[in-house]
N, CA, C and O atoms as a printed pandas DataFrame, in Angstrom:
     atom_number atom_name residue_name chain_id  residue_number  x_coord  y_coord  z_coord
0              1         N          UNK        A               1  161.277   50.056  142.766
1              2        CA          UNK        A               1  160.615   51.344  142.836
2              3         C          UNK        A               1  161.104   52.045  144.097
3              4         O          UNK        A               1  161.114   51.451  145.175
4              5         N          UNK        A               2  161.503   53.285  143.968
5              6        CA          UNK        A               2  162.051   53.997  145.111
6              7         C          UNK        A               2  160.937   54.608  145.955
7              8         O          UNK        A               2  159.784   54.704  145.533
8              9         N          UNK        A               3  161.318   55.012  147.144
9             10        CA          UNK        A               3  160.359   55.647  148.056
10            11         C          UNK        A               3  159.828   56.941  147.469
11            12         O          UNK        A               3  158.658   57.272  147.659
12            13         N          UNK        A               4  160.677   57.680  146.754
13            14        CA          UNK        A               4  160.240   58.935  146.131
14            15         C          UNK        A               4  159.149   58.679  145.102
15            16         O          UNK        A               4  158.186   59.440  145.011
16            17         N          UNK        A               5  159.298   57.599  144.318
17            18        CA          UNK        A               5  158.293   57.271  143.313
18            19         C          UNK        A               5  156.962   56.887  143.953
19            20         O          UNK        A               5  155.896   57.267  143.470
20            21         N          UNK        A               6  157.038   56.127  145.047
21            22        CA          UNK        A               6  155.823   55.723  145.752
22            23         C          UNK        A               6  155.147   56.951  146.341
23            24         O          UNK        A               6  153.931   57.100  146.222
24            25         N          UNK        A               7  155.900   57.819  146.966
25            26        CA          UNK        A               7  155.347   59.031  147.557
26            27         C          UNK        A               7  154.753   59.928  146.480
27            28         O          UNK        A               7  153.679   60.497  146.676
28            29         N          UNK        A               8  155.427   60.059  145.359
29            30        CA          UNK        A               8  154.923   60.885  144.264
30            31         C          UNK        A               8  153.630   60.297  143.711
31            32         O          UNK        A               8  152.695   61.033  143.396
32            33         N          UNK        A               9  153.575   58.981  143.595
33            34        CA          UNK        A               9  152.366   58.313  143.100
34            35         C          UNK        A               9  151.211   58.498  144.077
35            36         O          UNK        A               9  150.087   58.784  143.663
36            37         N          UNK        A              10  151.482   58.337  145.368
37            38        CA          UNK        A              10  150.437   58.557  146.377
38            39         C          UNK        A              10  149.933   59.993  146.331
39            40         O          UNK        A              10  148.730   60.242  146.405
40            41         N          UNK        A              11  150.857   60.930  146.209
41            42        CA          UNK        A              11  150.486   62.339  146.143
42            43         C          UNK        A              11  149.613   62.604  144.927
43            44         O          UNK        A              11  148.605   63.303  145.027
44            45         N          UNK        A              12  149.992   62.049  143.780
45            46        CA          UNK        A              12  149.218   62.237  142.554
46            47         C          UNK        A              12  147.809   61.683  142.724
47            48         O          UNK        A              12  146.837   62.312  142.305
48            49         N          UNK        A              13  147.697   60.508  143.337
49            50        CA          UNK        A              13  146.386   59.898  143.558
50            51         C          UNK        A              13  145.517   60.738  144.504
51            52         O          UNK        A              13  144.317   60.894  144.280
52            53         N          UNK        A              14  146.134   61.273  145.558
53            54        CA          UNK        A              14  145.387   62.149  146.463
54            55         C          UNK        A              14  144.896   63.395  145.728
55            56         O          UNK        A              14  143.739   63.793  145.867
56            57         N          UNK        A              15  145.773   63.998  144.956
57            58        CA          UNK        A              15  145.422   65.213  144.209
58            59         C          UNK        A              15  144.282   64.923  143.238
59            60         O          UNK        A              15  143.342   65.712  143.137
60            61         N          UNK        A              16  144.352   63.812  142.529
61            62        CA          UNK        A              16  143.292   63.455  141.575
62            63         C          UNK        A              16  141.964   63.208  142.279
63            64         O          UNK        A              16  140.910   63.588  141.769
64            65         N          UNK        A              17  142.009   62.566  143.461
65            66        CA          UNK        A              17  140.773   62.364  144.223
66            67         C          UNK        A              17  140.173   63.690  144.652
67            68         O          UNK        A              17  138.964   63.898  144.556
68            69         N          UNK        A              18  141.024   64.581  145.125
69            70        CA          UNK        A              18  140.558   65.899  145.546
70            71         C          UNK        A              18  139.955   66.646  144.368
71            72         O          UNK        A              18  138.911   67.284  144.508
72            73         N          UNK        A              19  140.594   66.576  143.219
73            74        CA          UNK        A              19  140.069   67.252  142.028
74            75         C          UNK        A              19  138.690   66.704  141.640
75            76         O          UNK        A              19  137.795   67.470  141.284
76            77         N          UNK        A              20  138.523   65.396  141.708
77            78        CA          UNK        A              20  137.209   64.805  141.392
78            79         C          UNK        A              20  136.156   65.261  142.395
79            80         O          UNK        A              20  135.029   65.582  142.019
80            81         N          UNK        A              21  136.526   65.287  143.664
81            82        CA          UNK        A              21  135.588   65.739  144.693
82            83         C          UNK        A              21  135.240   67.213  144.526
83            84         O          UNK        A              21  134.096   67.613  144.743
84            85         N          UNK        A              22  136.220   68.015  144.143
85            86        CA          UNK        A              22  135.963   69.436  143.889
86            87         C          UNK        A              22  134.973   69.596  142.734
87            88         O          UNK        A              22  134.092   70.453  142.785
88            89         N          UNK        A              23  135.117   68.775  141.698
89            90        CA          UNK        A              23  134.175   68.811  140.570
90            91         C          UNK        A              23  132.775   68.428  141.046
91            92         O          UNK        A              23  131.790   69.066  140.673
92            93         N          UNK        A              24  132.693   67.384  141.871
93            94        CA          UNK        A              24  131.404   66.968  142.420
94            95         C          UNK        A              24  130.793   68.087  143.264
95            96         O          UNK        A              24  129.596   68.365  143.183
96            97         N          UNK        A              25  131.643   68.724  144.078
97            98        CA          UNK        A              25  131.180   69.802  144.946
98            99         C          UNK        A              25  130.614   70.956  144.117
99           100         O          UNK        A              25  129.584   71.532  144.465
100          101         N          UNK        A              26  131.295   71.288  143.019
101          102        CA          UNK        A              26  130.818   72.361  142.145
102          103         C          UNK        A              26  129.472   71.988  141.535
103          104         O          UNK        A              26  128.575   72.825  141.435
104          105         N          UNK        A              27  129.335   70.739  141.131
105          106        CA          UNK        A              27  128.071   70.281  140.565
106          107         C          UNK        A              27  126.940   70.373  141.577
107          108         O          UNK        A              27  125.834   70.799  141.242
108          109         N          UNK        A              28  127.213   69.978  142.805
109          110        CA          UNK        A              28  126.205   70.051  143.856
110          111         C          UNK        A              28  125.868   71.508  144.163
111          112         O          UNK        A              28  124.699   71.847  144.348
112          113         N          UNK        A              29  126.880   72.369  144.218
113          114        CA          UNK        A              29  126.640   73.792  144.469
114          115         C          UNK        A              29  125.768   74.388  143.368
115          116         O          UNK        A              29  124.882   75.198  143.642
116          117         N          UNK        A              30  126.019   73.989  142.129
117          118        CA          UNK        A              30  125.188   74.462  141.016
118          119         C          UNK        A              30  123.752   73.966  141.157
119          120         O          UNK        A              30  122.808   74.703  140.875
120          121         N          UNK        A              31  123.585   72.710  141.597
121          122        CA          UNK        A              31  122.244   72.160  141.814
122          123         C          UNK        A              31  121.500   72.934  142.907
123          124         O          UNK        A              31  120.313   73.227  142.768
124          125         N          UNK        A              32  122.200   73.258  143.985
125          126        CA          UNK        A              32  121.593   74.018  145.081
126          127         C          UNK        A              32  121.189   75.404  144.587
127          128         O          UNK        A              32  120.109   75.897  144.911
128          129         N          UNK        A              33  122.054   76.018  143.813
129          130        CA          UNK        A              33  121.755   77.338  143.236
130          131         C          UNK        A              33  120.495   77.267  142.377
131          132         O          UNK        A              33  119.655   78.166  142.420
132          133         N          UNK        A              34  120.370   76.205  141.606
133          134        CA          UNK        A              34  119.187   76.021  140.761
134          135         C          UNK        A              34  117.914   75.878  141.602
135          136         O          UNK        A              34  116.863   76.403  141.235
136          137         N          UNK        A              35  118.011   75.169  142.727
137          138        CA          UNK        A              35  116.839   74.991  143.592
138          139         C          UNK        A              35  116.415   76.340  144.181
139          140         O          UNK        A              35  115.226   76.655  144.225
140          141         N          UNK        A              36  117.385   77.128  144.632
141          142        CA          UNK        A              36  117.054   78.463  145.149
142          143         C          UNK        A              36  116.412   79.323  144.061
143          144         O          UNK        A              36  115.455   80.048  144.332
144          145         N          UNK        A              37  116.925   79.249  142.841
145          146        CA          UNK        A              37  116.350   80.014  141.727
146          147         C          UNK        A              37  114.922   79.554  141.442
147          148         O          UNK        A              37  114.038   80.368  141.177
148          149         N          UNK        A              38  114.710   78.247  141.500
149          150        CA          UNK        A              38  113.369   77.706  141.280
150          151         C          UNK        A              38  112.415   78.188  142.376
151          152         O          UNK        A              38  111.285   78.585  142.090
152          153         N          UNK        A              39  112.867   78.150  143.612
153          154        CA          UNK        A              39  112.039   78.608  144.733
154          155         C          UNK        A              39  111.720   80.094  144.582
155          156         O          UNK        A              39  110.591   80.525  144.812
156          157         N          UNK        A              40  112.732   80.869  144.191
157          158        CA          UNK        A              40  112.531   82.304  143.980
158          159         C          UNK        A              40  111.499   82.531  142.871
159          160         O          UNK        A              40  110.666   83.432  142.972
160          161         N          UNK        A              41  111.553   81.726  141.829
161          162        CA          UNK        A              41  110.616   81.835  140.723
162          163         C          UNK        A              41  109.180   81.550  141.119
163          164         O          UNK        A              41  108.244   81.995  140.456
164          165         N          UNK        A              42  109.010   80.802  142.207
165          166        CA          UNK        A              42  107.651   80.509  142.680
166          167         C          UNK        A              42  107.226   81.453  143.797
167          168         O          UNK        A              42  106.154   81.288  144.380
168          169         N          UNK        A              43  108.075   82.453  144.099
169          170        CA          UNK        A              43  107.683   83.484  145.060
170          171         C          UNK        A              43  108.344   83.425  146.421
171          172         O          UNK        A              43  108.061   84.270  147.271
172          173         N          UNK        A              44  109.208   82.466  146.657
173          174        CA          UNK        A              44  109.895   82.396  147.943
174          175         C          UNK        A              44  111.127   83.293  147.926
175          176         O          UNK        A              44  111.720   83.537  146.875
176          177         N          UNK        A              45  111.504   83.783  149.118
177          178        CA          UNK        A              45  112.678   84.633  149.252
178          179         C          UNK        A              45  113.904   83.757  149.528
179          180         O          UNK        A              45  114.011   83.138  150.587
180          181         N          UNK        A              46  114.816   83.716  148.571
181          182        CA          UNK        A              46  115.982   82.831  148.675
182          183         C          UNK        A              46  116.889   83.214  149.845
183          184         O          UNK        A              46  117.463   82.340  150.495
184          185         N          UNK        A              47  117.020   84.503  150.112
185          186        CA          UNK        A              47  117.885   84.949  151.212
186          187         C          UNK        A              47  117.355   84.415  152.544
187          188         O          UNK        A              47  118.129   83.948  153.379
188          189         N          UNK        A              48  116.047   84.485  152.740
189          190        CA          UNK        A              48  115.442   83.974  153.970
190          191         C          UNK        A              48  115.571   82.458  154.031
191          192         O          UNK        A              48  115.824   81.894  155.095
192          193         N          UNK        A              49  115.400   81.804  152.894
193          194        CA          UNK        A              49  115.552   80.349  152.868
194          195         C          UNK        A              49  116.966   79.936  153.259
195          196         O          UNK        A              49  117.148   78.948  153.970
196          197         N          UNK        A              50  117.964   80.681  152.803
197          198        CA          UNK        A              50  119.357   80.378  153.166
198          199         C          UNK        A              50  119.553   80.491  154.686
199          200         O          UNK        A              50  120.247   79.678  155.295
200          201         N          UNK        A              51  118.926   81.518  155.285
201          202        CA          UNK        A              51  119.028   81.683  156.733
202          203         C          UNK        A              51  118.375   80.507  157.457
203          204         O          UNK        A              51  118.909   80.007  158.447
204          205         N          UNK        A              52  117.224   80.068  156.961
205          206        CA          UNK        A              52  116.538   78.931  157.571
206          207         C          UNK        A              52  117.392   77.669  157.469
207          208         O          UNK        A              52  117.499   76.909  158.432
208          209         N          UNK        A              53  117.997   77.447  156.309
209          210        CA          UNK        A              53  118.872   76.277  156.134
210          211         C          UNK        A              53  120.026   76.339  157.129
211          212         O          UNK        A              53  120.378   75.328  157.736
212          213         N          UNK        A              54  120.620   77.529  157.300
213          214        CA          UNK        A              54  121.727   77.686  158.245
214          215         C          UNK        A              54  121.262   77.411  159.677
215          216         O          UNK        A              54  121.963   76.759  160.451
216          217         N          UNK        A              55  120.076   77.914  160.019
217          218        CA          UNK        A              55  119.545   77.675  161.367
218          219         C          UNK        A              55  119.280   76.192  161.611
219          220         O          UNK        A              55  119.537   75.678  162.700
220          221         N          UNK        A              56  118.766   75.513  160.595
221          222        CA          UNK        A              56  118.456   74.084  160.750
222          223         C          UNK        A              56  119.720   73.235  160.896
223          224         O          UNK        A              56  119.659   72.130  161.434
224          225         N          UNK        A              57  120.847   73.732  160.432
225          226        CA          UNK        A              57  122.115   73.007  160.585
226          227         C          UNK        A              57  122.624   73.059  162.022
227          228         O          UNK        A              57  123.381   72.189  162.454
228          229         N          UNK        A              58  122.203   74.080  162.753
229          230        CA          UNK        A              58  122.686   74.286  164.116
230          231         C          UNK        A              58  121.926   73.377  165.081
231          232         O          UNK        A              58  120.761   73.048  164.855
232          233         N          UNK        A              59  122.598   72.979  166.155
233          234        CA          UNK        A              59  121.862   72.245  167.168
234          235         C          UNK        A              59  120.977   73.235  167.938
235          236         O          UNK        A              59  121.183   74.447  167.870
236          237         N          UNK        A              60  120.013   72.712  168.653
237          238        CA          UNK        A              60  118.999   73.552  169.287
238          239         C          UNK        A              60  119.615   74.594  170.224
239          240         O          UNK        A              60  119.205   75.754  170.208
240          241         N          UNK        A              61  120.572   74.200  171.020
241          242        CA          UNK        A              61  121.207   75.123  171.963
242          243         C          UNK        A              61  121.930   76.261  171.270
243          244         O          UNK        A              61  121.805   77.419  171.669
244          245         N          UNK        A              62  122.681   75.938  170.238
245          246        CA          UNK        A              62  123.412   76.969  169.493
246          247         C          UNK        A              62  122.445   77.913  168.787
247          248         O          UNK        A              62  122.679   79.119  168.719
248          249         N          UNK        A              63  121.365   77.356  168.267
249          250        CA          UNK        A              63  120.353   78.173  167.596
250          251         C          UNK        A              63  119.690   79.125  168.588
251          252         O          UNK        A              63  119.504   80.304  168.285
252          253         N          UNK        A              64  119.336   78.628  169.755
253          254        CA          UNK        A              64  118.718   79.475  170.775
254          255         C          UNK        A              64  119.668   80.575  171.226
255          256         O          UNK        A              64  119.254   81.715  171.436
256          257         N          UNK        A              65  120.941   80.231  171.375
257          258        CA          UNK        A              65  121.943   81.217  171.776
258          259         C          UNK        A              65  122.087   82.303  170.715
259          260         O          UNK        A              65  122.151   83.488  171.041
260          261         N          UNK        A              66  122.140   81.899  169.444
261          262        CA          UNK        A              66  122.272   82.861  168.346
262          263         C          UNK        A              66  121.049   83.774  168.278
263          264         O          UNK        A              66  121.180   84.980  168.069
264          265         N          UNK        A              67  119.868   83.200  168.454
265          266        CA          UNK        A              67  118.639   83.999  168.414
266          267         C          UNK        A              67  118.573   84.968  169.593
267          268         O          UNK        A              67  118.154   86.113  169.422
268          269         N          UNK        A              68  118.979   84.528  170.785
269          270        CA          UNK        A              68  118.984   85.397  171.962
270          271         C          UNK        A              68  119.975   86.544  171.772
271          272         O          UNK        A              68  119.681   87.688  172.119
272          273         N          UNK        A              69  121.130   86.241  171.229
273          274        CA          UNK        A              69  122.134   87.271  170.987
274          275         C          UNK        A              69  121.633   88.285  169.959
275          276         O          UNK        A              69  121.844   89.487  170.116
276          277         N          UNK        A              70  120.977   87.807  168.922
277          278        CA          UNK        A              70  120.411   88.699  167.918
278          279         C          UNK        A              70  119.367   89.613  168.553
279          280         O          UNK        A              70  119.349   90.814  168.284
280          281         N          UNK        A              71  118.505   89.055  169.388
281          282        CA          UNK        A              71  117.486   89.868  170.063
282          283         C          UNK        A              71  118.135   90.906  170.979
283          284         O          UNK        A              71  117.668   92.043  171.046
284          285         N          UNK        A              72  119.190   90.536  171.676
285          286        CA          UNK        A              72  119.904   91.463  172.551
286          287         C          UNK        A              72  120.480   92.616  171.748
287          288         O          UNK        A              72  120.353   93.775  172.145
288          289         N          UNK        A              73  121.110   92.310  170.623
289          290        CA          UNK        A              73  121.697   93.344  169.776
290          291         C          UNK        A              73  120.618   94.240  169.180
291          292         O          UNK        A              73  120.783   95.457  169.106
292          293         N          UNK        A              74  119.515   93.634  168.756
293          294        CA          UNK        A              74  118.409   94.415  168.190
294          295         C          UNK        A              74  117.865   95.384  169.246
295          296         O          UNK        A              74  117.611   96.553  168.956
296          297         N          UNK        A              75  117.693   94.890  170.452
297          298        CA          UNK        A              75  117.185   95.745  171.538
298          299         C          UNK        A              75  118.153   96.886  171.809
299          300         O          UNK        A              75  117.726   98.024  172.003
300          301         N          UNK        A              76  119.437   96.601  171.825
301          302        CA          UNK        A              76  120.448   97.630  172.098
302          303         C          UNK        A              76  120.442   98.718  171.014
303          304         O          UNK        A              76  120.801   99.866  171.277
304          305         N          UNK        A              77  120.036   98.352  169.817
305          306        CA          UNK        A              77  120.027   99.315  168.708
306          307         C          UNK        A              77  118.627   99.887  168.439
307          308         O          UNK        A              77  118.413  100.604  167.462
308          309         N          UNK        A              78  117.679   99.552  169.327
309          310        CA          UNK        A              78  116.332  100.081  169.160
310          311         C          UNK        A              78  115.557   99.425  168.022
311          312         O          UNK        A              78  114.635  100.030  167.476
312          313         N          UNK        A              79  115.917   98.202  167.660
313          314        CA          UNK        A              79  115.252   97.494  166.580
314          315         C          UNK        A              79  114.292   96.430  167.081
315          316         O          UNK        A              79  113.677   95.720  166.286
316          317         N          UNK        A              80  114.163   96.316  168.384
317          318        CA          UNK        A              80  113.320   95.262  168.968
318          319         C          UNK        A              80  111.861   95.517  168.622
319          320         O          UNK        A              80  111.433   96.652  168.411
320          321         N          UNK        A              81  111.115   94.421  168.573
321          322        CA          UNK        A              81  109.684   94.496  168.230
322          323         C          UNK        A              81  108.877   95.190  169.284
323          324         O          UNK        A              81  107.663   95.330  169.139
């Protein structure tokens, strides 16, 4: 077996793994979409929930920095509370 055949086989295996993972990712994304739709159906705001999920992914320092920056921008535009 030549080196080209081994490399081609390895490449094919990597591509197939990536394709399977992409399929899994799509399935998970569809599941998440369904959960947001379910939450919306019970009266929750999906857009706000997405923001909360994004905030919870951030570490505390980054979250505080983002919130402070948002408040600064809001104040500069006259949107502050």
